[in-house]
N, CA, C and O atoms as CSV, one atom per row, in Angstrom:
chain,resi,resn,atom,element,x,y,z
A,1,MET,N,N,40.751,160.142,-238.831
A,1,MET,CA,C,40.689,158.801,-239.370
A,1,MET,C,C,40.144,157.867,-238.296
A,1,MET,O,O,40.532,157.959,-237.131
A,2,SER,N,N,39.252,156.975,-238.687
A,2,SER,CA,C,38.658,156.039,-237.739
A,2,SER,C,C,39.273,154.655,-237.870
A,2,SER,O,O,39.619,154.208,-238.963
A,3,CYS,N,N,39.398,153.999,-236.743
A,3,CYS,CA,C,39.755,152.590,-236.676
A,3,CYS,C,C,38.573,151.879,-236.027
A,3,CYS,O,O,37.725,152.524,-235.410
A,4,TYR,N,N,38.510,150.577,-236.160
A,4,TYR,CA,C,37.375,149.821,-235.636
A,4,TYR,C,C,37.869,148.700,-234.734
A,4,TYR,O,O,38.888,148.065,-235.004
A,5,TRP,N,N,37.121,148.471,-233.654
A,5,TRP,CA,C,37.449,147.434,-232.681
A,5,TRP,C,C,36.339,146.394,-232.670
A,5,TRP,O,O,35.158,146.718,-232.794
A,6,ILE,N,N,36.742,145.144,-232.521
A,6,ILE,CA,C,35.801,144.043,-232.391
A,6,ILE,C,C,35.702,143.706,-230.909
A,6,ILE,O,O,36.714,143.455,-230.254
A,7,VAL,N,N,34.487,143.702,-230.388
A,7,VAL,CA,C,34.256,143.390,-228.977
A,7,VAL,C,C,33.485,142.077,-228.907
A,7,VAL,O,O,32.446,141.914,-229.547
A,8,LYS,N,N,34.015,141.142,-228.116
A,8,LYS,CA,C,33.365,139.851,-227.900
A,8,LYS,C,C,33.080,139.700,-226.414
A,8,LYS,O,O,33.843,140.189,-225.581
A,9,GLY,N,N,31.991,139.030,-226.082
A,9,GLY,CA,C,31.669,138.812,-224.687
A,9,GLY,C,C,30.805,137.589,-224.500
A,9,GLY,O,O,30.148,137.120,-225.430
A,10,THR,N,N,30.816,137.081,-223.286
A,10,THR,CA,C,29.997,135.939,-222.897
A,10,THR,C,C,29.079,136.369,-221.766
A,10,THR,O,O,29.510,137.017,-220.811
A,11,VAL,N,N,27.807,136.001,-221.884
A,11,VAL,CA,C,26.819,136.344,-220.867
A,11,VAL,C,C,26.128,135.062,-220.436
A,11,VAL,O,O,25.735,134.249,-221.273
A,12,THR,N,N,25.979,134.880,-219.115
A,12,THR,CA,C,25.309,133.702,-218.564
A,12,THR,C,C,24.160,134.141,-217.678
A,12,THR,O,O,24.319,135.036,-216.848
A,13,ASN,N,N,23.004,133.517,-217.850
A,13,ASN,CA,C,21.872,133.741,-216.952
A,13,ASN,C,C,22.095,132.836,-215.743
A,13,ASN,O,O,21.851,131.632,-215.816
A,14,THR,N,N,22.556,133.408,-214.638
A,14,THR,CA,C,22.851,132.629,-213.432
A,14,THR,C,C,21.630,132.486,-212.532
A,14,THR,O,O,21.710,131.882,-211.462
A,15,GLY,N,N,20.518,133.031,-212.958
A,15,GLY,CA,C,19.293,132.936,-212.161
A,15,GLY,C,C,18.613,131.590,-212.339
A,15,GLY,O,O,19.086,130.728,-213.080
A,16,ASP,N,N,17.488,131.428,-211.642
A,16,ASP,CA,C,16.737,130.178,-211.746
A,16,ASP,C,C,15.474,130.332,-212.581
A,16,ASP,O,O,14.610,129.454,-212.578
A,17,ALA,N,N,15.367,131.451,-213.297
A,17,ALA,CA,C,14.221,131.698,-214.169
A,17,ALA,C,C,14.719,132.361,-215.452
A,17,ALA,O,O,15.777,132.991,-215.461
A,18,PRO,N,N,13.959,132.217,-216.526
A,18,PRO,CA,C,14.368,132.864,-217.770
A,18,PRO,C,C,14.304,134.383,-217.644
A,18,PRO,O,O,13.447,134.925,-216.946
A,19,GLY,N,N,15.217,135.056,-218.325
A,19,GLY,CA,C,15.140,136.507,-218.439
A,19,GLY,C,C,14.346,136.854,-219.684
A,19,GLY,O,O,14.507,136.219,-220.727
A,20,ARG,N,N,13.489,137.859,-219.579
A,20,ARG,CA,C,12.709,138.295,-220.737
A,20,ARG,C,C,13.224,139.654,-221.183
A,20,ARG,O,O,13.648,140.474,-220.368
A,21,ASN,N,N,13.179,139.876,-222.484
A,21,ASN,CA,C,13.609,141.157,-223.052
A,21,ASN,C,C,14.968,141.579,-222.495
A,21,ASN,O,O,15.114,142.650,-221.907
A,22,VAL,N,N,15.941,140.720,-222.694
A,22,VAL,CA,C,17.298,140.969,-222.209
A,22,VAL,C,C,17.996,141.928,-223.171
A,22,VAL,O,O,17.999,141.711,-224.383
A,23,VAL,N,N,18.583,142.985,-222.623
A,23,VAL,CA,C,19.313,143.974,-223.404
A,23,VAL,C,C,20.786,143.891,-223.014
A,23,VAL,O,O,21.142,144.091,-221.852
A,24,ILE,N,N,21.636,143.594,-223.994
A,24,ILE,CA,C,23.078,143.522,-223.776
A,24,ILE,C,C,23.696,144.696,-224.527
A,24,ILE,O,O,23.510,144.843,-225.735
A,25,ARG,N,N,24.430,145.527,-223.797
A,25,ARG,CA,C,25.017,146.728,-224.388
A,25,ARG,C,C,26.539,146.626,-224.350
A,25,ARG,O,O,27.139,146.536,-223.279
A,26,PHE,N,N,27.151,146.641,-225.526
A,26,PHE,CA,C,28.602,146.659,-225.665
A,26,PHE,C,C,29.038,148.118,-225.762
A,26,PHE,O,O,28.447,148.892,-226.516
A,27,MET,N,N,30.073,148.501,-225.000
A,27,MET,CA,C,30.544,149.887,-225.015
A,27,MET,C,C,32.052,149.921,-225.219
A,27,MET,O,O,32.788,149.141,-224.616
A,28,LEU,N,N,32.499,150.824,-226.066
A,28,LEU,CA,C,33.908,151.109,-226.254
A,28,LEU,C,C,34.181,152.392,-225.480
A,28,LEU,O,O,33.666,153.452,-225.834
A,29,ILE,N,N,34.999,152.302,-224.409
A,29,ILE,CA,C,35.225,153.423,-223.490
A,29,ILE,C,C,36.630,153.984,-223.717
A,29,ILE,O,O,37.611,153.240,-223.731
A,30,ASP,N,N,36.714,155.297,-223.892
A,30,ASP,CA,C,37.995,155.989,-224.049
A,30,ASP,C,C,38.691,156.020,-222.690
A,30,ASP,O,O,38.139,156.549,-221.726
A,31,ASP,N,N,39.900,155.457,-222.604
A,31,ASP,CA,C,40.624,155.402,-221.326
A,31,ASP,C,C,41.035,156.775,-220.815
A,31,ASP,O,O,41.071,156.989,-219.603
A,32,ALA,N,N,41.343,157.705,-221.703
A,32,ALA,CA,C,41.846,159.013,-221.276
A,32,ALA,C,C,40.782,159.847,-220.574
A,32,ALA,O,O,41.060,160.472,-219.550
A,33,ASP,N,N,39.567,159.861,-221.115
A,33,ASP,CA,C,38.527,160.709,-220.502
A,33,ASP,C,C,37.368,159.911,-219.907
A,33,ASP,O,O,36.391,160.497,-219.442
A,34,ASP,N,N,37.468,158.578,-219.919
A,34,ASP,CA,C,36.467,157.689,-219.338
A,34,ASP,C,C,35.072,157.915,-219.923
A,34,ASP,O,O,34.069,157.782,-219.221
A,35,MET,N,N,35.016,158.256,-221.204
A,35,MET,CA,C,33.749,158.506,-221.890
A,35,MET,C,C,33.464,157.381,-222.875
A,35,MET,O,O,34.385,156.778,-223.424
A,36,ILE,N,N,32.185,157.104,-223.093
A,36,ILE,CA,C,31.775,156.101,-224.065
A,36,ILE,C,C,32.008,156.661,-225.464
A,36,ILE,O,O,31.518,157.741,-225.797
A,37,ARG,N,N,32.751,155.929,-226.274
A,37,ARG,CA,C,33.045,156.376,-227.640
A,37,ARG,C,C,32.011,155.834,-228.612
A,37,ARG,O,O,31.573,156.553,-229.511
A,38,SER,N,N,31.611,154.568,-228.445
A,38,SER,CA,C,30.600,153.976,-229.318
A,38,SER,C,C,29.957,152.787,-228.607
A,38,SER,O,O,30.525,152.224,-227.671
A,39,THR,N,N,28.766,152.418,-229.067
A,39,THR,CA,C,28.012,151.338,-228.431
A,39,THR,C,C,27.315,150.479,-229.488
A,39,THR,O,O,27.128,150.883,-230.636
A,40,GLU,N,N,26.945,149.291,-229.052
A,40,GLU,CA,C,26.020,148.447,-229.813
A,40,GLU,C,C,25.127,147.742,-228.806
A,40,GLU,O,O,25.581,147.329,-227.739
A,41,THR,N,N,23.859,147.609,-229.155
A,41,THR,CA,C,22.886,146.975,-228.271
A,41,THR,C,C,22.304,145.754,-228.969
A,41,THR,O,O,21.950,145.801,-230.148
A,42,ILE,N,N,22.210,144.651,-228.214
A,42,ILE,CA,C,21.617,143.414,-228.712
A,42,ILE,C,C,20.426,143.089,-227.821
A,42,ILE,O,O,20.539,143.126,-226.596
A,43,LEU,N,N,19.282,142.771,-228.430
A,43,LEU,CA,C,18.066,142.404,-227.697
A,43,LEU,C,C,17.818,140.911,-227.864
A,43,LEU,O,O,17.835,140.383,-228.976
A,44,ILE,N,N,17.587,140.240,-226.733
A,44,ILE,CA,C,17.243,138.816,-226.736
A,44,ILE,C,C,15.873,138.706,-226.069
A,44,ILE,O,O,15.748,139.030,-224.887
A,45,PRO,N,N,14.848,138.261,-226.789
A,45,PRO,CA,C,13.498,138.196,-226.209
A,45,PRO,C,C,13.399,137.274,-224.990
A,45,PRO,O,O,12.671,137.574,-224.044
A,46,ARG,N,N,14.129,136.150,-225.010
A,46,ARG,CA,C,14.060,135.202,-223.890
A,46,ARG,C,C,15.434,134.567,-223.714
A,46,ARG,O,O,16.040,134.098,-224.677
A,47,PHE,N,N,15.922,134.555,-222.466
A,47,PHE,CA,C,17.252,134.028,-222.146
A,47,PHE,C,C,17.045,133.019,-221.013
A,47,PHE,O,O,16.802,133.401,-219.868
A,48,GLN,N,N,17.144,131.739,-221.343
A,48,GLN,CA,C,16.820,130.667,-220.402
A,48,GLN,C,C,17.754,130.641,-219.186
A,48,GLN,O,O,18.919,131.027,-219.279
A,49,ALA,N,N,17.232,130.187,-218.059
A,49,ALA,CA,C,18.035,130.022,-216.845
A,49,ALA,C,C,19.174,129.051,-217.119
A,49,ALA,O,O,18.964,127.993,-217.712
A,50,GLY,N,N,20.379,129.410,-216.687
A,50,GLY,CA,C,21.552,128.574,-216.880
A,50,GLY,C,C,22.179,128.660,-218.265
A,50,GLY,O,O,23.239,128.079,-218.498
A,51,GLU,N,N,21.551,129.366,-219.171
A,51,GLU,CA,C,22.056,129.465,-220.543
A,51,GLU,C,C,23.225,130.450,-220.634
A,51,GLU,O,O,23.228,131.495,-219.982
A,52,THR,N,N,24.209,130.095,-221.452
A,52,THR,CA,C,25.354,130.961,-221.729
A,52,THR,C,C,25.371,131.247,-223.221
A,52,THR,O,O,25.217,130.342,-224.041
A,53,LYS,N,N,25.561,132.517,-223.563
A,53,LYS,CA,C,25.633,132.916,-224.972
A,53,LYS,C,C,26.892,133.738,-225.184
A,53,LYS,O,O,27.295,134.524,-224.327
A,54,MET,N,N,27.503,133.538,-226.346
A,54,MET,CA,C,28.667,134.335,-226.739
A,54,MET,C,C,28.217,135.313,-227.822
A,54,MET,O,O,27.449,134.959,-228.717
A,55,PHE,N,N,28.702,136.538,-227.727
A,55,PHE,CA,C,28.316,137.574,-228.673
A,55,PHE,C,C,29.548,138.259,-229.231
A,55,PHE,O,O,30.577,138.366,-228.563
A,56,THR,N,N,29.428,138.721,-230.465
A,56,THR,CA,C,30.418,139.589,-231.080
A,56,THR,C,C,29.667,140.796,-231.606
A,56,THR,O,O,28.775,140.667,-232.445
A,57,ALA,N,N,30.032,141.971,-231.109
A,57,ALA,CA,C,29.393,143.202,-231.562
A,57,ALA,C,C,29.885,143.541,-232.963
A,57,ALA,O,O,30.974,143.131,-233.365
A,58,ASN,N,N,29.076,144.290,-233.699
A,58,ASN,CA,C,29.561,144.850,-234.957
A,58,ASN,C,C,30.776,145.709,-234.645
A,58,ASN,O,O,30.896,146.206,-233.526
A,59,PRO,N,N,31.686,145.900,-235.606
A,59,PRO,CA,C,32.872,146.723,-235.327
A,59,PRO,C,C,32.492,148.095,-234.777
A,59,PRO,O,O,31.657,148.798,-235.347
A,60,LEU,N,N,33.126,148.467,-233.646
A,60,LEU,CA,C,32.841,149.746,-232.997
A,60,LEU,C,C,33.903,150.766,-233.404
A,60,LEU,O,O,35.096,150.496,-233.272
A,61,PRO,N,N,33.482,151.941,-233.900
A,61,PRO,CA,C,34.453,152.931,-234.364
A,61,PRO,C,C,35.091,153.697,-233.218
A,61,PRO,O,O,34.465,153.973,-232.195
A,62,GLY,N,N,36.355,154.031,-233.423
A,62,GLY,CA,C,37.103,154.857,-232.482
A,62,GLY,C,C,38.235,155.551,-233.225
A,62,GLY,O,O,38.441,155.308,-234.414
A,63,ASP,N,N,38.958,156.400,-232.538
A,63,ASP,CA,C,40.095,157.083,-233.146
A,63,ASP,C,C,41.325,156.185,-233.040
A,63,ASP,O,O,41.539,155.529,-232.020
A,64,CYS,N,N,42.120,156.162,-234.088
A,64,CYS,CA,C,43.271,155.260,-234.159
A,64,CYS,C,C,44.345,155.566,-233.121
A,64,CYS,O,O,45.083,154.668,-232.716
A,65,ASP,N,N,44.441,156.807,-232.692
A,65,ASP,CA,C,45.514,157.197,-231.769
A,65,ASP,C,C,45.068,157.201,-230.303
A,65,ASP,O,O,45.762,157.773,-229.462
A,66,ARG,N,N,43.929,156.581,-229.976
A,66,ARG,CA,C,43.421,156.549,-228.606
A,66,ARG,C,C,43.471,155.128,-228.059
A,66,ARG,O,O,43.531,154.161,-228.817
A,67,GLN,N,N,43.444,155.014,-226.719
A,67,GLN,CA,C,43.384,153.718,-226.040
A,67,GLN,C,C,41.960,153.522,-225.527
A,67,GLN,O,O,41.363,154.449,-224.980
A,68,TYR,N,N,41.417,152.324,-225.702
A,68,TYR,CA,C,40.042,152.030,-225.299
A,68,TYR,C,C,39.990,150.749,-224.479
A,68,TYR,O,O,40.900,149.920,-224.514
A,69,ARG,N,N,38.905,150.619,-223.748
A,69,ARG,CA,C,38.576,149.359,-223.092
A,69,ARG,C,C,37.118,149.049,-223.433
A,69,ARG,O,O,36.351,149.950,-223.774
A,70,ALA,N,N,36.746,147.791,-223.342
A,70,ALA,CA,C,35.373,147.383,-223.626
A,70,ALA,C,C,34.667,147.073,-222.321
A,70,ALA,O,O,35.258,146.520,-221.394
A,71,GLU,N,N,33.395,147.436,-222.261
A,71,GLU,CA,C,32.533,147.081,-221.125
A,71,GLU,C,C,31.216,146.562,-221.671
A,71,GLU,O,O,30.778,146.949,-222.754
A,72,ILE,N,N,30.592,145.676,-220.901
A,72,ILE,CA,C,29.307,145.115,-221.267
A,72,ILE,C,C,28.349,145.299,-220.095
A,72,ILE,O,O,28.705,145.009,-218.953
A,73,THR,N,N,27.137,145.778,-220.366
A,73,THR,CA,C,26.107,145.817,-219.342
A,73,THR,C,C,24.936,144.955,-219.806
A,73,THR,O,O,24.683,144.826,-221.004
A,74,VAL,N,N,24.233,144.373,-218.853
A,74,VAL,CA,C,23.088,143.521,-219.162
A,74,VAL,C,C,21.912,143.968,-218.308
A,74,VAL,O,O,22.033,144.119,-217.092
A,75,MET,N,N,20.771,144.178,-218.961
A,75,MET,CA,C,19.520,144.488,-218.263
A,75,MET,C,C,18.496,143.460,-218.730
A,75,MET,O,O,18.621,142.908,-219.823
A,76,HIS,N,N,17.485,143.203,-217.903
A,76,HIS,CA,C,16.471,142.238,-218.298
A,76,HIS,C,C,15.105,142.655,-217.780
A,76,HIS,O,O,14.971,143.573,-216.971
A,77,ASP,N,N,14.101,141.952,-218.274
A,77,ASP,CA,C,12.697,142.236,-217.958
A,77,ASP,C,C,12.340,143.679,-218.289
A,77,ASP,O,O,11.615,144.337,-217.543
A,78,ILE,N,N,12.854,144.163,-219.409
A,78,ILE,CA,C,12.547,145.499,-219.896
A,78,ILE,C,C,11.167,145.449,-220.540
A,78,ILE,O,O,10.936,144.643,-221.440
A,79,PRO,N,N,10.247,146.300,-220.091
A,79,PRO,CA,C,8.882,146.253,-220.669
A,79,PRO,C,C,8.853,146.635,-222.144
A,79,PRO,O,O,7.786,146.640,-222.759
């Protein structure tokens, strides 16, 4: 049986230039084996310097009897 988790996060461009092709990856990580259980990726074509955005990932599936943590990674200037 699957349960679903809602992951929310805030990302700020702390640089002095806009980020292009910003990729934000939300991950649901299983605490017991430290493995990624599910992910969602959001693409932002342009992220202005100093801008802060809040995101909510689509519900991420996991097993109801497991413990998870959420992690977010951000990459930019992806060709």
